[in-house]
N, C-alpha and C positions, 0 to 999 in steps of 0.2 A: 393288596388283594384287588383283583379286578371287580369293578362294579357290575351289577346285573341290570340289564335293560330288557324290559318286556315290550315287545312290539304291540301295536294296537290290536293286531289280529290275535296274537297269543293271549293278551289280556282278556279279550272278548271270549275266546274259546275256553280259557280257564274259568272265567265266571260262569259260563254256560254249563261246563262240566260240574262245577261245585254245586250249582243249583240242582242239576239233575241227580247227582249223588244223594243230596239231602232229601229231595222229594220222592225219588224212586226207591231209595234204599234206606238210609238213616243218617242221623247227625254223626253217629259214631263212624260210619263208613266214610263220610266226608272228612272227618277229623283224621282218620288213618291215611287217607290219600294226601291230605295237606302235609302230614308228617313225612311221607315218602317223597313228595314233591320238594319240600324244604331240604331233605337229606340229599336228594339228587342235585339240587342247585348248589349246595355246599361242596359236593364232589367236583362239579365242573369248575367251581371257583378256585379250588385248590389245584386241580389237575385237568385243565381244559383239553389236553390231548388224550385223555383217558378213554374217550369214546371214539368209535370209528367214524371216518368221513363217509358221507353218503355218495352214491353215484349220481344223485340228482344235480348237484351243483358243487363245484370245487370249493373247498373250504367250509362246507356245511357239515356239521357233526350231528349224529343222532344218539340220544340217550333214552333208554327204555326205563320208564318210571314204574309201570306195572305191566303185566302181560297184555293189558288192553290199551295202554296209553304210553306214548312217547313224545319227546320234544326234539325239535331241530334248533340248533344254535350255531353261531359263528363267533369268533373272538379275535381280539387284537391285544396289544400290550396293556391297554387300559380298561377294556370292558368285554363283557360277554353279552351278546344280544340273543335272546330267545326269540326265534323267528315265528314259530308256530308250535302248537300242541295238537296232537291228532290221535285218532283211534287207529290202532294197529291193523284193524280189519278194513281200513279205508283203501279204495282203489288208488294205487300209486300214481296213475295219470292225474287224478284230481289233486293229489298232494303236490305234484310238481308245479301246478299252477299257483300254489301258495308260497313258493320259495322265491 
């Protein structure tokens, strides 16, 4: 099974998102998101081609975690690198700078 690598950018964004969920919503909301995130990561570990490629960069795939949050990743035969995590309402021009 491919190993998962979280980029520094993705790790920072995930941390920030989890803190926000807990402070603005609740511990339960944070827990539900973590469960969805884990399930999503397991999906791309098993089936890395299951998500569509983006038009931003060749070889970059997008996975929708919730209606508000998605992640971008790329993979090879040994690993899957989560490049960034983002709010789906974000300006695509800003997102392109992160890839």
